[in-house]
N, C-alpha and C positions, 0 to 999 in steps of 0.2 A: 811404392813398396821397395824396400831395400833389396839388393841382390843377395845378401847373406843373412843368415840367422844363426844364432848360437844355441847349442844344446849344452846345458850346464848341470853337471852332477856334483852338487856340493856335498861332499862326503865326510864321514866322521874321521877317517884317516887321510884320505887324499881327495882333492877336488879336481875335476876334469872338465874341459871345455872343448867341444867339437864344433868346427866351422862348417856350415852347410852352404854350398853355392846353389841357390834356387834356380838360376838360369841353366846351369849345366847338370843339375840334379846329382850332385856328388859331394861327399865330405872331402874337404881339401886339406884339413889339418886338425890335429888333436893335441891339446896342451894340457899338461898335468902338473899340479903342485901339491906337496903335502899341506894338509889343512892346519897349518901352524902359524902362530903369530909370536913375534918377539919384540918387546919394547925395552930398549937399552936403559940401564939404570941412570946413565948420564944423558940428560936431555939438554941440548944446546939452545933450544928456543923456548921462550915462555908462551908463545902463541900457538905453536903446533907441536904435536907429539910425533917423534920419530919412531918408525916401526919397520920391521922386515917381515916378509912372507915366505913360507915354504922352505926350501933348502937353504936359502940365504939366512933365514931366521935361525935355523939349526946351527949353521956354521958360526954366525955371529954370537949366538948364545954360548957356544963352546969356547970360541976365541976370547970372549970377555969374562971367562971364569965362571960361567953359569950364574951370573948376577942378572938383575933386571927382572922383567915380567915375561914369563914364557907360557904360552897357552896352546893347548891341543884338545882335540875332541870337542870343539866348540858347538858342533851340531847338537850334541846331547843337552845343551843348555836351552835350546829353542823351546821345548814344551814346559820348561820349569817356570811356573807362574810366580814363585817367590823370588826369582832372580829378576831384578829390575834394572840394575846397573852396577858397574864396578868402576872404581876410581883408578886411573892410571896417570901418574904425574899430576897435572893440575886439571885434568879433564875427566868427565864421566862418560862411560861407554855402555850403551845398552847391548843386548844380544844382537840386535839388527846391525848396530854400528860395527861390532866385531866381525860378523859374517860379511858385511859389505866390504871390509878391507881385503878379504880373500877373493871375493867375486870381482872386485875392482882390479886386482892384480891380474887375474885371468883375462878380464875384458881388455885391459890396456895392452897385454901381449898380443891378443887376437886382433885388436884394432890396428896395431902396427903392421900386421901381416896383410890385412885387406886394404889398408890405406885410408880408412875413414872410421868414424865412430858408429858402430852398429847399435841400434836401440831395440833390437828384437831378440827375445830369448825364450826358450822353453826350459823351465826348471824342473829337475827331478825331485821327487819327494817319496819317502817310504809310504807304504799303504797305511801304516799307523805310526805316528811319531812316538806315541806312548801308549801301547797296549789298549787300543780301542776307547780311550778316554777322549770324547769328542771335544770337550772344552780345551784340553791341552793340545789336541790335534789342530783345532782352529787357531789357537794362539801361535803354535809353531809355524803354520803356513803363513799367517799374517806377518810374523816376524821375518820369515824368509822373503816374502814379497817386498816388504819394506826395505830389506837389505839390497835386493836387486834394483829397486828404484833409486836408492842412495848411490848405487854403483853406476847409474846412468841409463838404465833400461826403462823404456816407456811402454813397449809392447811385450807383454809377458803372459805366458800360459804355463800351467802345471801339468805334469804327466807322472803317473806312477812309475817308479824306477824299474820294477820287473817287466812292465809293459814295454818300456824303452829297450830293455835287454832283448825282449822277444823280437822287436823289429830289427835289431842288429843281427840276430840269429836268422831271421827270415831271408836275409841277403845271401845266406850260405846254402839254402836248401833248393831242391829241384822239383819238389812236388808238395801238395797240400799236406799239412800235418796238424794234429791236435797236440799242443805242446804244454807241458807244465814247466813254467819258468820259476826257478828258485834263485833269488838275488840275496846272497849272504855277505853282508858288509860288516863294517866295524861296529855299527850300532844296532842294526835291525836285520831280521830275516823275513823276506817278503815272498809271497807266492802269487802267481797268476796262471790261470788256465786260459789259453788263447788258441784260436784257430789261425794258423799261418798259411799263406799261399803266395809263392813267389810271383804269381800273376797279379796279385793285389798290392805288391810292394809300391809304396808311393801314392796309393789311392787316397782320396780325401777322407772318406768316412770309414773308420775301422771299428766303430763302437760295437757293432753287432758281433764282431769277432772276439771280443773280450768276454769270456764266459764266467769268470770268477776271480776275485782278488782277496787277499788276506795277508796278515803279517803279525809278527811278534817282536817285542822290544828286546831281542837278544842277538848279539853278534860277536865279532872277534874281540871287542873290548871286554865283553863278559868273560871270555876265556882267559884273557890277560889278567883280569881282576882276580879270578879264581886261582890262577897260578901265583900271583903276588900274595894273596892271602895265605896260601898253603906253604909256599916255599920262601917267600920274601919277608912277610911281617914278623915271623919269629926273630929275625935279625934286627928288628926295630923295637922289640920289647913286648910283642904279643905273648901273653902267658905269664908275664911278670906279676908279682904281687907286692903290695906295700902294706904297711901297718897303719890302718885307719884309726885305730885306738889301741891302747896297750893290750897285746895278746890277740888282736883280731886282724887277720891278713885278708886282704881283698884284692881281686884282680884289677889291673889298670882298666880304665874305660875302653871298651871296644871301639868307640867312635873314632879314636885316634887312628886306629888301624884300618877301619872301614874307609876313612877318608883318603888314606894313601893308596887304596886299591882302586880308586875311581878317578879318572882324569877329570870328570865333571866336577868332582869335589876338590881335587888337587889344585885346579886352577885358582881356587879362592881360599885355600887352606894355609894362609900365611899371615893372618891377622895377629895383632899384638895380644889379644885376649887368649888365643890359642897358645902363643909363645909363653905367656905368663903362666898359664896352666901347666904346660909341659915343664917349665922350670920348677914349679912346686912339686910335681910328681918325681922329677929327677932327684930332688932332695929326699922325698919320702922313700925312694928306692935305694937310698944311700949311694947316689951317683952311679947307678948301674950303667955299664958301658953300652948295653943294648939300647937303653932309652936315650943315651947320648947320641947313638946313631940316628935316632928319629929326629932329634933336635938338629943334628948336622944336615940331615936330608932336607929339612924345611928351610933352615937358614941359608943353605947353599943352592936351593932350587935344583936338587938332584933328581927330582921325580922323573924327568924325561930320560935321563941317562940310565936310570934303573929300568924303565919300561922299554928302552931300546934293547936291553939285554934279554928282557922277558920275551919281546917279540922275536928276537933272534933265536931264542930257544924254541919258541913255538914253530917258527919256520923250519928249523933243522929237523923238528919231529914230524914234519910232513914228508921228509925224505929218508930219515934214519930211524933206527930203533932206539937210540939213546942220544942224550944231549946233556949239557951241564949249564946251569944258570950261574954264570960267573960275573962278579962285580967287585971292583976294587977302586975306591976313591975316598979321600978324606978319612982314612982309618976305618971305613966301612968295608968289610970283607965278607963276600958271599961266595960260597962254592957248593952248589947243590946239584949233584947228579940226578937225572930224571930219565926214566924209561918211558917208552910210548904207552905201556900198560898203566904206569903210574899217572901219566898225563891224562889218559882217558878217564881214569878214576877221578882226577881232580875236576875235570870239566863235565863229569857224568850228569850232574843235575841240569846243566844248561842243554846238554845233548838230549836228555829226556824231555825237556820242555819243548825243544824244537820238534822232536819226533811226535810228541803229544799234540802239538798244534797242527802239524801236518795231517795227522789222522782226523783231527777235528775239522780241518779245512775240507778234506775229502768227504767226510760224513755230512757236514752241513750243506755242502753244494751238490750232494748226491753224485759224486764222481766215482766211477768204477775204474780200477786200475787198468782193466782191459780197454777202456776208452782212450787211453793216452798213448799216442804214437811214439813220443820221445820226451826226454827230459833235457832241459837246458839249465846248467848251473853256472852262475857267474858270481863275482865278488871274491875278494881274497880269502874269506873264511871258508869258501867252498873247497879249498885245497886241504883243509884239515881232514885227516884220515877218518876219524869217527863221524864226521859230518857226511862224507861220501858214503859211509857204510849205512847211514840212515836210508838213503835212497836205493842203495843196492838191495837192502833187506825188504823194503816196501815195494819195490818195482823190479823184481829179479829178472824179468824177461824184457824190460823196456830199455832201449838204447839210451845212454847218457852222453850228452855232448857238453862241451864248454867252449867259450870263445876267449877273447882276451879278458881275463878276470878283472881288469882295472879300467878298461875304456869302453866296454860293451854298452854300459848304460848311457854314457855321454853320446856315443854314436847313435844309439837308438833315439835319444831325445832330439838330436839334430835331424833325424828322419821323421819326426812327428809334426811337421809343419802343417798338416791337415787341421790341427787344433785351431789355427787362426781363421779357418773357414766356418767355424761353428762357435756358438756360445760356449765358454769354458764351464 
């Protein structure tokens, strides 16, 4: 048995690896990278494709004028059955291939720290990859498993992400607690009710302590998409009409604007067929400058830079009452003031869906509010004010705790070595 194991939280926005020293029973290092890939447009080799991961990918993408292939939120592709592969340069990449590049980057960094190639990993996964669709869920997990194997791991177990966060929280408490854990990430919101006890920390079998799990396919990316739809897409032609026949005005297809609101779609929204269609509509709208913005967005791979500003606006609204969505590149000019009340209205449908699912989770599992000793919120989306308010409203007397919103899951995964003592 190797001395170390890795807890790997492959996330929609960021991916994190925690190194656990089995001999000394401690986490010795945690490594984080943005879940981003960049394939430069100029490939020097015909046999291998050059690529960059994380912050290096972002910097190279910007330095090279936002050309090449830029990919984000790859985790959301895992349950998509009709995505089989995408061509980059002269090679085809499956979903597992793309994920493996990010996991390999984390593994290589960690292996350098411990001095050998670790083959043992516990992978985090949401409770549901895609809203309780078992076929899609199985597909997503099998793709994630294959990605880990491609990255060089041979001993692999899976753990639900909110359970992992719970074990990280357990390290901070002094007495037994029944805890509702909410892991609110970029792609999903997951819940786990679990009994935690600092005296049990590190024990082998904790299955009996996990009382209920559930989740919904809504997260921070959903909020960003809603903000892009409301404040961004009108600057790219949403709402324009064209003359389909003499005297008949018709709205432009909404699919153009739906695709630029989703990173899952944006990654693959650059084909020649789409470009040809946009050129036609550009003529139909008499070369409207707003539709020209959409063409510029696609031709210059500007999606990431737009969503950077959207995320910046979202983050500012976790601390301030007002912010402004500003964007200025390639003749695209966006200046949209937004208040916290307006933002709450924009994401209201998603907030209601999370709240509705939480109530359903409590009802189905026959959980009384009075039975819960504390709440533990983790994940970047837990910082959004209206998300916090869901839990304050539903659990007015229950203490709410949070750990490091970005590494709690990976740390908890690294503390889940007991999974290797039992069948997964």
